[in-house]
C-alpha positions in Angstrom: 0.0 0.0 0.0 2.9 2.4 0.4 5.1 3.8 -2.4 8.2 1.7 -1.6 9.9 0.8 -5.0 9.4 -3.0 -4.5 10.5 -3.9 -8.0 13.7 -1.8 -7.7 14.4 -3.4 -4.3 14.0 -6.9 -5.7 16.3 -6.0 -8.7 19.0 -4.6 -6.3 18.7 -7.6 -4.0 19.0 -10.0 -6.9 22.0 -8.1 -8.4 23.7 -8.1 -5.0 23.0 -11.8 -4.5 24.4 -12.7 -7.9 27.5 -10.5 -7.2 28.1 -12.3 -3.9 27.4 -15.7 -5.4 29.9 -15.0 -8.2 32.5 -13.7 -5.7 32.1 -16.8 -3.6 32.4 -19.1 -6.5 35.5 -17.4 -7.7 37.1 -17.6 -4.3 36.3 -21.4 -4.2 37.8 -21.9 -7.6 40.9 -19.9 -6.6 41.4 -22.1 -3.6 40.6 -25.5 -5.2 41.8 -25.2 -8.9 45.5 -24.3 -9.5 44.8 -23.4 -13.1 42.3 -20.7 -12.0 44.9 -19.4 -9.5 47.5 -19.0 -12.2 45.0 -17.3 -14.5 44.0 -14.9 -11.7 47.6 -13.9 -10.9 48.3 -13.2 -14.5 45.1 -11.3 -15.1 45.3 -9.2 -11.9 49.0 -8.3 -12.7 48.0 -7.1 -16.2 44.9 -5.2 -14.9 47.0 -3.5 -12.2 49.6 -2.5 -14.7 46.9 -1.1 -17.0 45.4 0.9 -14.1 48.8 2.3 -13.2 49.5 3.2 -16.8 46.2 5.1 -17.0 46.9 7.1 -13.9 50.4 7.9 -15.0 49.2 9.1 -18.4 46.6 11.5 -16.9 48.7 13.4 -14.4 48.4 17.1 -14.1 51.3 19.0 -15.8 54.2 19.2 -13.3 52.3 17.3 -10.6 52.2 13.6 -9.6 48.4 13.5 -9.1 46.1 12.2 -11.8 42.8 13.9 -12.7 41.2 10.5 -12.8 40.9 10.8 -9.0 38.5 13.6 -9.6 36.3 11.3 -11.7 36.5 8.7 -9.0 35.4 11.2 -6.4 32.5 12.4 -8.6 31.4 8.8 -9.2 31.4 8.1 -5.5 29.3 11.2 -4.9 26.8 10.1 -7.5 26.6 6.6 -5.9 26.1 8.2 -2.4 23.4 10.4 -3.8 21.6 7.5 -5.4 21.8 5.5 -2.1 20.3 8.4 -0.2 17.5 8.8 -2.7 16.8 5.1 -2.5 16.7 5.1 1.3 14.4 8.1 1.2 11.9 6.1 -0.9 11.6 3.3 1.6 8.3 3.1 3.5 6.8 6.3 2.0 3.0 6.6 1.9 2.2 6.7 5.6 -0.6 9.1 6.6 -1.5 10.9 9.8 -5.1 12.0 8.9 -7.9 9.5 8.5 -10.8 11.8 7.6 -11.3 15.5 6.9 -14.6 17.2 6.7 -15.6 20.9 6.4 -17.9 22.1 9.1 -19.9 25.3 8.1 -21.3 25.8 11.7 -21.0 28.8 13.9 -17.2 28.5 13.7 -16.5 27.3 10.2 -13.5 25.1 9.7 -12.1 21.7 8.9 -12.7 18.7 11.3 -9.8 16.3 11.1 -9.7 12.8 12.6 -6.2 11.5 12.9 -5.1 8.0 11.8 -4.0 7.2 15.3 -7.6 7.2 16.4 -8.5 4.3 14.1 -5.2 2.6 14.8 -5.6 2.6 18.5 -9.3 1.7 18.5 -8.7 -1.4 16.3 -5.6 -2.4 18.2 -7.4 -2.2 21.5 -10.3 -4.2 20.1 -7.9 -6.9 18.9 -5.4 -6.8 21.7 -6.9 -9.4 24.0 -8.2 -11.9 21.4 -6.9 -15.4 22.3 -6.9 -16.4 18.6 -4.4 -13.8 17.6 -0.6 -13.8 18.2 -0.3 -10.2 17.0 -2.0 -7.4 15.2 -0.9 -4.1 13.7 -2.9 -1.3 12.2 -1.4 1.4 10.0 -2.8 4.3 8.1 -1.6 4.9 4.5 -2.2 7.5 1.8 -3.3 5.7 -1.3 -3.7 7.9 -4.4 -4.6 10.9 -2.2 -7.1 9.1 0.0 -6.5 7.6 3.5 -6.7 3.8 3.9 -6.0 1.3 6.6 -3.9 -1.8 6.6 -4.7 -4.4 9.3 -2.1 -7.1 9.6 -3.0 -10.1 11.7 -1.0 -13.1 12.9 -3.6 -15.7 13.9 -2.6 -18.7 16.0 -2.5 -22.1 14.5 -5.9 -23.6 13.7 -7.7 -20.3 13.4 -9.8 -20.0 10.2 -8.6 -16.9 8.2 -12.0 -16.2 6.6 -13.8 -16.2 9.9 -11.2 -13.9 11.3 -11.5 -11.6 8.3 -15.3 -11.4 8.8 -14.9 -10.5 12.4 -12.4 -7.8 11.7 -14.7 -6.5 8.9 -17.4 -6.0 11.6 -15.0 -4.0 13.7 -14.1 -1.8 10.7 -17.8 -1.3 9.9 -18.3 -0.1 13.5 -15.3 2.3 13.1 -16.8 3.6 9.8 -20.1 4.4 11.6 -18.3 6.2 14.3 -16.2 8.2 11.9 -19.0 8.8 9.4 -17.0 7.8 6.4 -16.2 4.7 4.4 -12.6 3.7 4.8 -10.7 1.4 2.4 -9.1 -1.4 4.4 -6.6 -4.1 3.5 -6.8 -7.1 5.8 -3.6 -9.0 5.7 -3.7 -12.4 7.5 -0.9 -14.8 8.0 2.9 -14.7 7.3 4.7 -16.6 10.0 5.6 -20.0 11.3 2.6 -20.0 13.6 0.3 -20.0 10.7 2.3 -22.7 8.7 3.1 -20.1 6.1 -0.5 -19.7 5.1 -1.4 -16.2 3.9 -4.6 -14.5 2.9 -5.4 -10.9 2.0 -8.7 -9.4 1.8 -9.6 -5.8 0.7 -12.8 -4.2 1.8 
């Protein structure tokens, strides 16, 4: 429900996994296969010589420093900037306001109901249920409209559809109290206690 770049995260994790897998495989080959070790020593020596030659050929006139270090520093700054931007995108979409209504009464103004009201009310209603191992309620902003995500961890043997129906009744009571229909995602499961069974239901 949030705007976290899930696809990008999966691509980055896959790329990092492949990189680590390739590095581990290369290290195993270097340790177990003498021919690979000989190739690596020859290749690394040639590569190091090429790098030294490139830095020696790009020195500032009359100075021992190479201007390639400036390019390296700029590249690192770009990488750091991309990492900061990526981190800033994680978990976005949370909302603080559940409902806003204009009141034209004696003192005209907006009436706002915070998302914490719904979160605390549903958490309190679910806190002492013996059939739940845990429950979290979060308010999100979905396409400019507030919505709730109710994540439930039922204990083993609890029927997910019955639990979803009971939570739907609680949400309906909350909507009557607030006076507004609220989109709700009910997420059930995810955990060893539920034998990896998972169900999601959107109201």
